[in-house]
Predicted model as a PDB file, atoms N, CA, C, CB and O in Angstrom, pLDDT in the B-factor column:
MODEL        1                                                                  
ATOM      1  N   MET A   1       8.423 -16.606  17.152  1.00 54.00           N  
ATOM      2  CA  MET A   1       7.962 -15.377  16.361  1.00 54.00           C  
ATOM      3  C   MET A   1       7.850 -15.542  14.859  1.00 54.00           C  
ATOM      4  CB  MET A   1       8.911 -14.237  16.600  1.00 54.00           C  
ATOM      5  O   MET A   1       8.677 -16.144  14.174  1.00 54.00           O  
ATOM      6  N   ASP A   2       6.713 -14.930  14.393  1.00 68.00           N  
ATOM      7  CA  ASP A   2       6.424 -14.939  12.689  1.00 68.00           C  
ATOM      8  C   ASP A   2       6.897 -13.891  12.766  1.00 68.00           C  
ATOM      9  CB  ASP A   2       4.964 -15.054  11.852  1.00 68.00           C  
ATOM     10  O   ASP A   2       7.123 -13.149  13.721  1.00 68.00           O  
ATOM     11  N   LYS A   3       7.258 -13.724  10.389  1.00 79.00           N  
ATOM     12  CA  LYS A   3       8.332 -13.257  10.133  1.00 79.00           C  
ATOM     13  C   LYS A   3       7.134 -11.945   9.296  1.00 79.00           C  
ATOM     14  CB  LYS A   3       9.621 -14.405   9.294  1.00 79.00           C  
ATOM     15  O   LYS A   3       6.220 -12.251   8.531  1.00 79.00           O  
ATOM     16  N   VAL A   4       7.596 -10.133   9.840  1.00 73.00           N  
ATOM     17  CA  VAL A   4       6.750 -10.013   9.521  1.00 73.00           C  
ATOM     18  C   VAL A   4       7.185  -8.642   8.222  1.00 73.00           C  
ATOM     19  CB  VAL A   4       5.869  -9.964  10.749  1.00 73.00           C  
ATOM     20  O   VAL A   4       7.989  -7.711   8.274  1.00 73.00           O  
ATOM     21  N   GLU A   5       6.278  -9.073   7.211  1.00 93.00           N  
ATOM     22  CA  GLU A   5       6.907  -8.603   6.015  1.00 93.00           C  
ATOM     23  C   GLU A   5       6.109  -7.484   4.722  1.00 93.00           C  
ATOM     24  CB  GLU A   5       7.270  -9.970   5.406  1.00 93.00           C  
ATOM     25  O   GLU A   5       5.319  -8.003   3.934  1.00 93.00           O  
ATOM     26  N   PHE A   6       6.383  -6.123   4.637  1.00 94.00           N  
ATOM     27  CA  PHE A   6       6.485  -5.060   4.402  1.00 94.00           C  
ATOM     28  C   PHE A   6       6.721  -5.246   2.915  1.00 94.00           C  
ATOM     29  CB  PHE A   6       7.363  -4.411   5.230  1.00 94.00           C  
ATOM     30  O   PHE A   6       7.494  -6.079   2.443  1.00 94.00           O  
ATOM     31  N   TYR A   7       5.698  -4.064   1.956  1.00 95.00           N  
ATOM     32  CA  TYR A   7       6.249  -3.846   0.822  1.00 95.00           C  
ATOM     33  C   TYR A   7       6.468  -2.043   1.442  1.00 95.00           C  
ATOM     34  CB  TYR A   7       5.174  -4.354  -0.708  1.00 95.00           C  
ATOM     35  O   TYR A   7       6.129  -1.257   2.327  1.00 95.00           O  
ATOM     36  N   THR A   8       7.147  -2.166   0.414  1.00 94.00           N  
ATOM     37  CA  THR A   8       7.834  -0.595   0.171  1.00 94.00           C  
ATOM     38  C   THR A   8       6.225   0.497  -1.028  1.00 94.00           C  
ATOM     39  CB  THR A   8      10.038  -1.002  -1.230  1.00 94.00           C  
ATOM     40  O   THR A   8       5.238   0.326  -1.743  1.00 94.00           O  
ATOM     41  N   ILE A   9       7.011   1.409  -0.476  1.00 93.00           N  
ATOM     42  CA  ILE A   9       5.966   2.697  -1.675  1.00 93.00           C  
ATOM     43  C   ILE A   9       6.818   2.376  -2.913  1.00 93.00           C  
ATOM     44  CB  ILE A   9       6.065   4.952  -1.243  1.00 93.00           C  
ATOM     45  O   ILE A   9       6.775   3.308  -3.716  1.00 93.00           O  
ATOM     46  N   LYS A  10       7.862   0.960  -3.468  1.00 94.00           N  
ATOM     47  CA  LYS A  10       7.923   1.860  -4.451  1.00 94.00           C  
ATOM     48  C   LYS A  10       7.819  -0.090  -4.853  1.00 94.00           C  
ATOM     49  CB  LYS A  10       9.342   3.351  -4.777  1.00 94.00           C  
ATOM     50  O   LYS A  10       8.559  -0.767  -5.567  1.00 94.00           O  
ATOM     51  N   ASP A  11       6.793  -0.426  -4.176  1.00 95.00           N  
ATOM     52  CA  ASP A  11       6.831  -1.667  -4.511  1.00 95.00           C  
ATOM     53  C   ASP A  11       5.398  -1.392  -4.981  1.00 95.00           C  
ATOM     54  CB  ASP A  11       7.232  -2.812  -3.418  1.00 95.00           C  
ATOM     55  O   ASP A  11       5.020  -1.803  -6.078  1.00 95.00           O  
ATOM     56  N   ILE A  12       4.639  -0.733  -4.201  1.00 93.00           N  
ATOM     57  CA  ILE A  12       3.328  -0.291  -4.272  1.00 93.00           C  
ATOM     58  C   ILE A  12       2.738   0.711  -5.822  1.00 93.00           C  
ATOM     59  CB  ILE A  12       3.261   0.579  -2.861  1.00 93.00           C  
ATOM     60  O   ILE A  12       1.655   0.935  -6.364  1.00 93.00           O  
ATOM     61  N   LYS A  13       3.754   0.969  -5.984  1.00 94.00           N  
ATOM     62  CA  LYS A  13       3.328   1.618  -7.495  1.00 94.00           C  
ATOM     63  C   LYS A  13       4.411   0.652  -8.307  1.00 94.00           C  
ATOM     64  CB  LYS A  13       3.657   3.664  -7.745  1.00 94.00           C  
ATOM     65  O   LYS A  13       3.767  -0.387  -8.161  1.00 94.00           O  
ATOM     66  N   GLU A  14       5.317   0.327  -8.885  1.00 95.00           N  
ATOM     67  CA  GLU A  14       5.017  -0.646  -9.077  1.00 95.00           C  
ATOM     68  C   GLU A  14       4.023  -2.111  -9.596  1.00 95.00           C  
ATOM     69  CB  GLU A  14       5.255  -0.427  -8.598  1.00 95.00           C  
ATOM     70  O   GLU A  14       4.007  -2.488 -10.768  1.00 95.00           O  
ATOM     71  N   MET A  15       3.331  -2.723  -8.605  1.00 92.00           N  
ATOM     72  CA  MET A  15       3.027  -4.005  -9.177  1.00 92.00           C  
ATOM     73  C   MET A  15       1.050  -2.985  -9.266  1.00 92.00           C  
ATOM     74  CB  MET A  15       3.517  -5.927  -7.796  1.00 92.00           C  
ATOM     75  O   MET A  15       0.041  -3.552  -9.686  1.00 92.00           O  
ATOM     76  N   LEU A  16       1.094  -0.893  -8.538  1.00 90.00           N  
ATOM     77  CA  LEU A  16      -0.204  -0.544  -9.636  1.00 90.00           C  
ATOM     78  C   LEU A  16       0.215  -0.145 -10.765  1.00 90.00           C  
ATOM     79  CB  LEU A  16      -1.192   0.561  -9.262  1.00 90.00           C  
ATOM     80  O   LEU A  16      -0.694  -0.236 -11.590  1.00 90.00           O  
ATOM     81  N   HIS A  17       0.828   0.114 -11.049  1.00 93.00           N  
ATOM     82  CA  HIS A  17       1.316   0.833 -12.480  1.00 93.00           C  
ATOM     83  C   HIS A  17       0.690   2.223 -12.165  1.00 93.00           C  
ATOM     84  CB  HIS A  17       0.640   0.056 -14.122  1.00 93.00           C  
ATOM     85  O   HIS A  17      -0.337   2.701 -12.647  1.00 93.00           O  
ATOM     86  N   ILE A  18       1.443   2.705 -11.351  1.00 92.00           N  
ATOM     87  CA  ILE A  18       0.730   3.945 -10.554  1.00 92.00           C  
ATOM     88  C   ILE A  18       2.074   4.908 -10.317  1.00 92.00           C  
ATOM     89  CB  ILE A  18      -0.125   3.406  -8.859  1.00 92.00           C  
ATOM     90  O   ILE A  18       3.223   4.532 -10.548  1.00 92.00           O  
ATOM     91  N   GLY A  19       1.812   5.837  -9.959  1.00 93.00           N  
ATOM     92  CA  GLY A  19       2.579   7.064 -10.205  1.00 93.00           C  
ATOM     93  C   GLY A  19       2.652   6.832  -8.437  1.00 93.00           C  
ATOM     94  O   GLY A  19       1.880   6.207  -7.710  1.00 93.00           O  
ATOM     95  N   LYS A  20       4.274   7.838  -8.002  1.00 92.00           N  
ATOM     96  CA  LYS A  20       4.351   7.728  -7.059  1.00 92.00           C  
ATOM     97  C   LYS A  20       3.352   8.769  -5.835  1.00 92.00           C  
ATOM     98  CB  LYS A  20       5.585   7.707  -7.168  1.00 92.00           C  
ATOM     99  O   LYS A  20       3.196   8.360  -4.685  1.00 92.00           O  
ATOM    100  N   ASN A  21       2.563  10.538  -6.457  1.00 92.00           N  
ATOM    101  CA  ASN A  21       1.747  10.782  -6.371  1.00 92.00           C  
ATOM    102  C   ASN A  21       0.852  10.260  -5.648  1.00 92.00           C  
ATOM    103  CB  ASN A  21       1.640  10.904  -7.089  1.00 92.00           C  
ATOM    104  O   ASN A  21       0.515  10.541  -4.498  1.00 92.00           O  
ATOM    105  N   LYS A  22       0.204   8.946  -6.846  1.00 90.00           N  
ATOM    106  CA  LYS A  22      -1.056   8.163  -6.524  1.00 90.00           C  
ATOM    107  C   LYS A  22      -1.088   7.669  -5.272  1.00 90.00           C  
ATOM    108  CB  LYS A  22      -1.276   7.071  -7.367  1.00 90.00           C  
ATOM    109  O   LYS A  22      -1.783   7.809  -4.265  1.00 90.00           O  
ATOM    110  N   THR A  23       0.151   6.861  -5.716  1.00 90.00           N  
ATOM    111  CA  THR A  23       1.463   5.402  -4.160  1.00 90.00           C  
ATOM    112  C   THR A  23       0.725   6.307  -3.454  1.00 90.00           C  
ATOM    113  CB  THR A  23       4.028   5.294  -3.723  1.00 90.00           C  
ATOM    114  O   THR A  23      -0.461   6.126  -3.176  1.00 90.00           O  
ATOM    115  N   TYR A  24       1.773   7.905  -2.947  1.00 88.00           N  
ATOM    116  CA  TYR A  24       1.506   8.218  -1.734  1.00 88.00           C  
ATOM    117  C   TYR A  24       0.229   8.385  -0.733  1.00 88.00           C  
ATOM    118  CB  TYR A  24       1.980   9.053  -1.794  1.00 88.00           C  
ATOM    119  O   TYR A  24       0.031   8.215   0.470  1.00 88.00           O  
ATOM    120  N   ALA A  25      -0.630   8.861  -2.008  1.00 88.00           N  
ATOM    121  CA  ALA A  25      -2.450   9.411  -1.910  1.00 88.00           C  
ATOM    122  C   ALA A  25      -3.214   8.294  -1.500  1.00 88.00           C  
ATOM    123  CB  ALA A  25      -3.267   9.935  -3.506  1.00 88.00           C  
ATOM    124  O   ALA A  25      -3.560   8.353  -0.320  1.00 88.00           O  
ATOM    125  N   LEU A  26      -3.568   7.319  -2.111  1.00 87.00           N  
ATOM    126  CA  LEU A  26      -3.629   6.063  -1.260  1.00 87.00           C  
ATOM    127  C   LEU A  26      -3.021   5.121  -0.062  1.00 87.00           C  
ATOM    128  CB  LEU A  26      -3.582   5.514  -1.904  1.00 87.00           C  
ATOM    129  O   LEU A  26      -3.567   4.567   0.892  1.00 87.00           O  
ATOM    130  N   VAL A  27      -1.960   5.162  -0.411  1.00 87.00           N  
ATOM    131  CA  VAL A  27      -2.060   4.671   1.362  1.00 87.00           C  
ATOM    132  C   VAL A  27      -2.108   5.715   2.037  1.00 87.00           C  
ATOM    133  CB  VAL A  27      -0.818   3.839   2.080  1.00 87.00           C  
ATOM    134  O   VAL A  27      -1.989   5.344   3.205  1.00 87.00           O  
ATOM    135  N   ASN A  28      -2.231   7.010   2.001  1.00 84.00           N  
ATOM    136  CA  ASN A  28      -3.110   8.032   2.575  1.00 84.00           C  
ATOM    137  C   ASN A  28      -4.089   7.686   3.733  1.00 84.00           C  
ATOM    138  CB  ASN A  28      -3.885   8.533   1.516  1.00 84.00           C  
ATOM    139  O   ASN A  28      -4.433   7.811   4.908  1.00 84.00           O  
ATOM    140  N   LEU A  29      -4.302   7.065   2.290  1.00 80.00           N  
ATOM    141  CA  LEU A  29      -5.758   7.407   2.613  1.00 80.00           C  
ATOM    142  C   LEU A  29      -6.572   5.750   4.387  1.00 80.00           C  
ATOM    143  CB  LEU A  29      -6.810   7.144   0.269  1.00 80.00           C  
ATOM    144  O   LEU A  29      -7.583   5.449   5.021  1.00 80.00           O  
ATOM    145  N   GLN A  30      -5.361   5.430   4.234  1.00 70.00           N  
ATOM    146  CA  GLN A  30      -5.783   5.074   4.856  1.00 70.00           C  
ATOM    147  C   GLN A  30      -6.669   3.181   5.085  1.00 70.00           C  
ATOM    148  CB  GLN A  30      -6.182   6.161   4.805  1.00 70.00           C  
ATOM    149  O   GLN A  30      -7.236   2.645   6.037  1.00 70.00           O  
ATOM    150  N   LEU A  31      -6.346   2.723   3.624  1.00 70.00           N  
ATOM    151  CA  LEU A  31      -7.266   1.752   3.572  1.00 70.00           C  
ATOM    152  C   LEU A  31      -6.685   0.309   4.315  1.00 70.00           C  
ATOM    153  CB  LEU A  31      -7.637   1.600   2.039  1.00 70.00           C  
ATOM    154  O   LEU A  31      -7.229  -0.728   4.695  1.00 70.00           O  
ATOM    155  N   PHE A  32      -5.593   0.712   4.306  1.00 72.00           N  
ATOM    156  CA  PHE A  32      -3.925  -0.168   4.950  1.00 72.00           C  
ATOM    157  C   PHE A  32      -3.739  -0.438   5.276  1.00 72.00           C  
ATOM    158  CB  PHE A  32      -3.013  -0.274   5.307  1.00 72.00           C  
ATOM    159  O   PHE A  32      -3.685  -1.464   4.597  1.00 72.00           O  
ATOM    160  N   PRO A  33      -3.096  -0.896   6.789  1.00 80.00           N  
ATOM    161  CA  PRO A  33      -2.483  -1.060   7.145  1.00 80.00           C  
ATOM    162  C   PRO A  33      -0.621  -0.667   6.860  1.00 80.00           C  
ATOM    163  CB  PRO A  33      -3.088  -1.855   7.183  1.00 80.00           C  
ATOM    164  O   PRO A  33       0.037  -1.412   6.133  1.00 80.00           O  
ATOM    165  N   THR A  34       0.075   0.666   7.593  1.00 89.00           N  
ATOM    166  CA  THR A  34       1.014   1.238   7.047  1.00 89.00           C  
ATOM    167  C   THR A  34       1.596   1.498   8.332  1.00 89.00           C  
ATOM    168  CB  THR A  34       0.723   2.310   6.093  1.00 89.00           C  
ATOM    169  O   THR A  34       0.866   1.791   9.278  1.00 89.00           O  
ATOM    170  N   ILE A  35       3.917   1.352   8.565  1.00 90.00           N  
ATOM    171  CA  ILE A  35       4.580   1.574   9.897  1.00 90.00           C  
ATOM    172  C   ILE A  35       4.734   2.756   8.841  1.00 90.00           C  
ATOM    173  CB  ILE A  35       5.928   0.533  10.789  1.00 90.00           C  
ATOM    174  O   ILE A  35       4.710   2.765   7.610  1.00 90.00           O  
ATOM    175  N   LYS A  36       5.007   4.367  10.397  1.00 90.00           N  
ATOM    176  CA  LYS A  36       5.444   4.600   9.481  1.00 90.00           C  
ATOM    177  C   LYS A  36       6.760   4.396  10.494  1.00 90.00           C  
ATOM    178  CB  LYS A  36       4.952   5.803   8.645  1.00 90.00           C  
ATOM    179  O   LYS A  36       6.431   4.256  11.672  1.00 90.00           O  
ATOM    180  N   ILE A  37       8.903   4.339  10.095  1.00 92.00           N  
ATOM    181  CA  ILE A  37       9.700   4.985  10.663  1.00 92.00           C  
ATOM    182  C   ILE A  37      10.666   6.568   9.972  1.00 92.00           C  
ATOM    183  CB  ILE A  37      10.414   3.854  10.987  1.00 92.00           C  
ATOM    184  O   ILE A  37      10.755   6.789   8.764  1.00 92.00           O  
ATOM    185  N   GLY A  38      11.068   7.162  10.680  1.00 94.00           N  
ATOM    186  CA  GLY A  38      11.504   8.539   9.948  1.00 94.00           C  
ATOM    187  C   GLY A  38      10.836   8.100   9.084  1.00 94.00           C  
ATOM    188  O   GLY A  38      10.375   6.969   8.929  1.00 94.00           O  
ATOM    189  N   ASN A  39      10.732   9.443   8.193  1.00 90.00           N  
ATOM    190  CA  ASN A  39       9.776   9.373   6.379  1.00 90.00           C  
ATOM    191  C   ASN A  39      10.555   8.241   5.797  1.00 90.00           C  
ATOM    192  CB  ASN A  39       9.984  11.093   5.002  1.00 90.00           C  
ATOM    193  O   ASN A  39      11.355   8.433   4.881  1.00 90.00           O  
ATOM    194  N   LYS A  40      10.336   7.074   6.309  1.00 91.00           N  
ATOM    195  CA  LYS A  40       9.934   5.587   4.764  1.00 91.00           C  
ATOM    196  C   LYS A  40       8.792   5.448   6.142  1.00 91.00           C  
ATOM    197  CB  LYS A  40      11.643   3.467   4.098  1.00 91.00           C  
ATOM    198  O   LYS A  40       8.750   5.511   7.370  1.00 91.00           O  
ATOM    199  N   THR A  41       7.504   5.095   4.301  1.00 91.00           N  
ATOM    200  CA  THR A  41       6.315   4.289   5.019  1.00 91.00           C  
ATOM    201  C   THR A  41       6.614   2.677   4.455  1.00 91.00           C  
ATOM    202  CB  THR A  41       4.540   4.969   4.475  1.00 91.00           C  
ATOM    203  O   THR A  41       7.127   2.452   3.359  1.00 91.00           O  
ATOM    204  N   LEU A  42       6.260   1.792   5.261  1.00 94.00           N  
ATOM    205  CA  LEU A  42       5.686   0.953   4.765  1.00 94.00           C  
ATOM    206  C   LEU A  42       4.499   0.164   5.329  1.00 94.00           C  
ATOM    207  CB  LEU A  42       6.507   0.372   4.495  1.00 94.00           C  
ATOM    208  O   LEU A  42       3.587   0.595   6.036  1.00 94.00           O  
ATOM    209  N   ILE A  43       4.689  -1.036   4.887  1.00 93.00           N  
ATOM    210  CA  ILE A  43       2.945  -1.562   4.084  1.00 93.00           C  
ATOM    211  C   ILE A  43       2.931  -3.222   4.778  1.00 93.00           C  
ATOM    212  CB  ILE A  43       2.951  -1.674   1.571  1.00 93.00           C  
ATOM    213  O   ILE A  43       3.602  -4.254   4.804  1.00 93.00           O  
ATOM    214  N   TYR A  44       2.093  -2.830   5.115  1.00 91.00           N  
ATOM    215  CA  TYR A  44       2.267  -4.597   6.057  1.00 91.00           C  
ATOM    216  C   TYR A  44       1.287  -5.894   4.126  1.00 91.00           C  
ATOM    217  CB  TYR A  44       0.195  -4.557   8.776  1.00 91.00           C  
ATOM    218  O   TYR A  44       0.216  -5.910   3.519  1.00 91.00           O  
ATOM    219  N   LYS A  45       3.408  -7.066   4.041  1.00 93.00           N  
ATOM    220  CA  LYS A  45       2.574  -7.519   2.548  1.00 93.00           C  
ATOM    221  C   LYS A  45       0.801  -8.129   3.541  1.00 93.00           C  
ATOM    222  CB  LYS A  45       3.851  -9.471   1.333  1.00 93.00           C  
ATOM    223  O   LYS A  45      -0.214  -7.452   3.701  1.00 93.00           O  
ATOM    224  N   ASP A  46       1.035  -9.417   3.955  1.00 91.00           N  
ATOM    225  CA  ASP A  46      -0.425  -9.825   4.412  1.00 91.00           C  
ATOM    226  C   ASP A  46      -1.428  -8.538   4.191  1.00 91.00           C  
ATOM    227  CB  ASP A  46      -0.422 -10.298   6.124  1.00 91.00           C  
ATOM    228  O   ASP A  46      -1.797  -8.456   3.020  1.00 91.00           O  
ATOM    229  N   GLU A  47      -2.032  -7.353   5.197  1.00 90.00           N  
ATOM    230  CA  GLU A  47      -2.817  -6.613   5.454  1.00 90.00           C  
ATOM    231  C   GLU A  47      -3.228  -6.271   3.643  1.00 90.00           C  
ATOM    232  CB  GLU A  47      -2.208  -5.489   6.558  1.00 90.00           C  
ATOM    233  O   GLU A  47      -4.322  -6.390   3.091  1.00 90.00           O  
ATOM    234  N   PHE A  48      -1.942  -5.836   3.072  1.00 89.00           N  
ATOM    235  CA  PHE A  48      -1.768  -4.878   1.650  1.00 89.00           C  
ATOM    236  C   PHE A  48      -2.689  -5.961   0.486  1.00 89.00           C  
ATOM    237  CB  PHE A  48       0.377  -4.630   1.066  1.00 89.00           C  
ATOM    238  O   PHE A  48      -3.687  -5.490  -0.061  1.00 89.00           O  
ATOM    239  N   ASP A  49      -2.347  -7.100   0.249  1.00 90.00           N  
ATOM    240  CA  ASP A  49      -2.709  -7.934  -0.383  1.00 90.00           C  
ATOM    241  C   ASP A  49      -3.764  -8.874  -0.213  1.00 90.00           C  
ATOM    242  CB  ASP A  49      -1.916  -8.325  -0.518  1.00 90.00           C  
ATOM    243  O   ASP A  49      -4.123  -9.455  -1.237  1.00 90.00           O  
ATOM    244  N   GLN A  50      -4.586  -9.268   1.312  1.00 90.00           N  
ATOM    245  CA  GLN A  50      -5.616  -9.129   1.776  1.00 90.00           C  
ATOM    246  C   GLN A  50      -6.078  -8.437   1.258  1.00 90.00           C  
ATOM    247  CB  GLN A  50      -5.722  -8.988   2.699  1.00 90.00           C  
ATOM    248  O   GLN A  50      -7.039  -8.963   0.697  1.00 90.00           O  
ATOM    249  N   TRP A  51      -5.940  -6.369   0.815  1.00 86.00           N  
ATOM    250  CA  TRP A  51      -6.514  -4.906   0.509  1.00 86.00           C  
ATOM    251  C   TRP A  51      -7.123  -5.468  -0.930  1.00 86.00           C  
ATOM    252  CB  TRP A  51      -5.183  -3.398   0.405  1.00 86.00           C  
ATOM    253  O   TRP A  51      -8.301  -5.626  -1.248  1.00 86.00           O  
ATOM    254  N   LEU A  52      -6.262  -5.644  -1.470  1.00 85.00           N  
ATOM    255  CA  LEU A  52      -5.894  -6.074  -2.926  1.00 85.00           C  
ATOM    256  C   LEU A  52      -6.551  -7.286  -3.811  1.00 85.00           C  
ATOM    257  CB  LEU A  52      -4.522  -6.411  -2.850  1.00 85.00           C  
ATOM    258  O   LEU A  52      -6.527  -7.369  -5.039  1.00 85.00           O  
ATOM    259  N   GLU A  53      -7.253  -8.374  -2.719  1.00 88.00           N  
ATOM    260  CA  GLU A  53      -7.893  -8.875  -2.912  1.00 88.00           C  
ATOM    261  C   GLU A  53      -9.314  -9.298  -3.052  1.00 88.00           C  
ATOM    262  CB  GLU A  53      -7.481  -9.039  -2.689  1.00 88.00           C  
ATOM    263  O   GLU A  53      -9.860 -10.199  -3.689  1.00 88.00           O  
ATOM    264  N   GLU A  54      -9.849  -8.120  -2.048  1.00 85.00           N  
ATOM    265  CA  GLU A  54     -11.581  -7.114  -1.613  1.00 85.00           C  
ATOM    266  C   GLU A  54     -11.952  -7.076  -2.808  1.00 85.00           C  
ATOM    267  CB  GLU A  54     -11.655  -5.263  -0.898  1.00 85.00           C  
ATOM    268  O   GLU A  54     -12.888  -7.477  -3.500  1.00 85.00           O  
ATOM    269  N   ASN A  55     -10.844  -6.399  -2.922  1.00 80.00           N  
ATOM    270  CA  ASN A  55     -10.558  -4.509  -3.786  1.00 80.00           C  
ATOM    271  C   ASN A  55     -10.467  -5.290  -5.244  1.00 80.00           C  
ATOM    272  CB  ASN A  55      -8.445  -3.209  -3.258  1.00 80.00           C  
ATOM    273  O   ASN A  55     -10.932  -6.373  -4.889  1.00 80.00           O  
ATOM    274  N   GLN A  56     -10.281  -5.390  -6.133  1.00 80.00           N  
ATOM    275  CA  GLN A  56      -9.838  -6.326  -6.829  1.00 80.00           C  
ATOM    276  C   GLN A  56     -11.456  -5.552  -8.354  1.00 80.00           C  
ATOM    277  CB  GLN A  56      -9.857  -8.327  -5.717  1.00 80.00           C  
ATOM    278  O   GLN A  56     -11.222  -4.863  -9.346  1.00 80.00           O  
ATOM    279  N   ASN A  57     -12.699  -6.016  -7.924  1.00 81.00           N  
ATOM    280  CA  ASN A  57     -13.243  -5.195  -8.533  1.00 81.00           C  
ATOM    281  C   ASN A  57     -14.122  -3.561  -8.883  1.00 81.00           C  
ATOM    282  CB  ASN A  57     -13.489  -5.812  -8.593  1.00 81.00           C  
ATOM    283  O   ASN A  57     -14.830  -2.998  -9.717  1.00 81.00           O  
ATOM    284  N   CYS A  58     -13.547  -3.402  -7.750  1.00 79.00           N  
ATOM    285  CA  CYS A  58     -13.299  -1.749  -7.053  1.00 79.00           C  
ATOM    286  C   CYS A  58     -13.500  -0.512  -8.022  1.00 79.00           C  
ATOM    287  CB  CYS A  58     -11.613  -1.538  -6.506  1.00 79.00           C  
ATOM    288  O   CYS A  58     -13.103  -0.807  -9.149  1.00 79.00           O  
ATOM    289  N   LYS A  59     -13.994   0.788  -7.939  1.00 77.00           N  
ATOM    290  CA  LYS A  59     -13.001   1.435  -9.231  1.00 77.00           C  
ATOM    291  C   LYS A  59     -12.437   1.962  -7.102  1.00 77.00           C  
ATOM    292  CB  LYS A  59     -13.943   3.174 -11.210  1.00 77.00           C  
ATOM    293  O   LYS A  59     -12.799   1.698  -5.955  1.00 77.00           O  
ATOM    294  N   ILE A  60     -11.295   2.878  -7.902  1.00 76.00           N  
ATOM    295  CA  ILE A  60     -10.723   4.110  -6.310  1.00 76.00           C  
ATOM    296  C   ILE A  60     -10.328   4.808  -6.293  1.00 76.00           C  
ATOM    297  CB  ILE A  60      -9.975   4.071  -5.364  1.00 76.00           C  
ATOM    298  O   ILE A  60      -9.107   4.688  -6.390  1.00 76.00           O  
ATOM    299  N   ILE A  61     -10.926   6.375  -6.149  1.00 73.00           N  
ATOM    300  CA  ILE A  61     -10.476   7.063  -7.052  1.00 73.00           C  
ATOM    301  C   ILE A  61      -9.713   8.200  -6.040  1.00 73.00           C  
ATOM    302  CB  ILE A  61     -11.636   7.505  -8.106  1.00 73.00           C  
ATOM    303  O   ILE A  61     -10.394   8.780  -5.194  1.00 73.00           O  
ATOM    304  N   VAL A  62      -8.393   8.458  -6.164  1.00 72.00           N  
ATOM    305  CA  VAL A  62      -7.643   9.535  -5.673  1.00 72.00           C  
ATOM    306  C   VAL A  62      -7.185  10.754  -6.289  1.00 72.00           C  
ATOM    307  CB  VAL A  62      -6.729   9.087  -5.306  1.00 72.00           C  
ATOM    308  O   VAL A  62      -7.104  10.996  -7.493  1.00 72.00           O  
ATOM    309  N   TYR A  63      -6.860  11.584  -5.186  1.00 67.00           N  
ATOM    310  CA  TYR A  63      -6.076  12.878  -6.786  1.00 67.00           C  
ATOM    311  C   TYR A  63      -5.065  12.915  -5.440  1.00 67.00           C  
ATOM    312  CB  TYR A  63      -7.227  15.150  -7.678  1.00 67.00           C  
ATOM    313  O   TYR A  63      -4.047  13.607  -5.452  1.00 67.00           O  
TER     314      TYR A  63                                                      
ENDMDL                                                                          
END                                                                             
């Protein structure tokens, strides 16, 4: 079985250089698969990396 790896909200925040609120708004847009375990939100690394590559020239507005 392949090992599935995840990013945390903090990882996404640091990679994109955005604030915590913007990070949560982005994740909650359901643009990429997440999994919630209790209060923790995890983002699938492969899916996020693919989404980021595909949308590198797009403008995404979150409030």
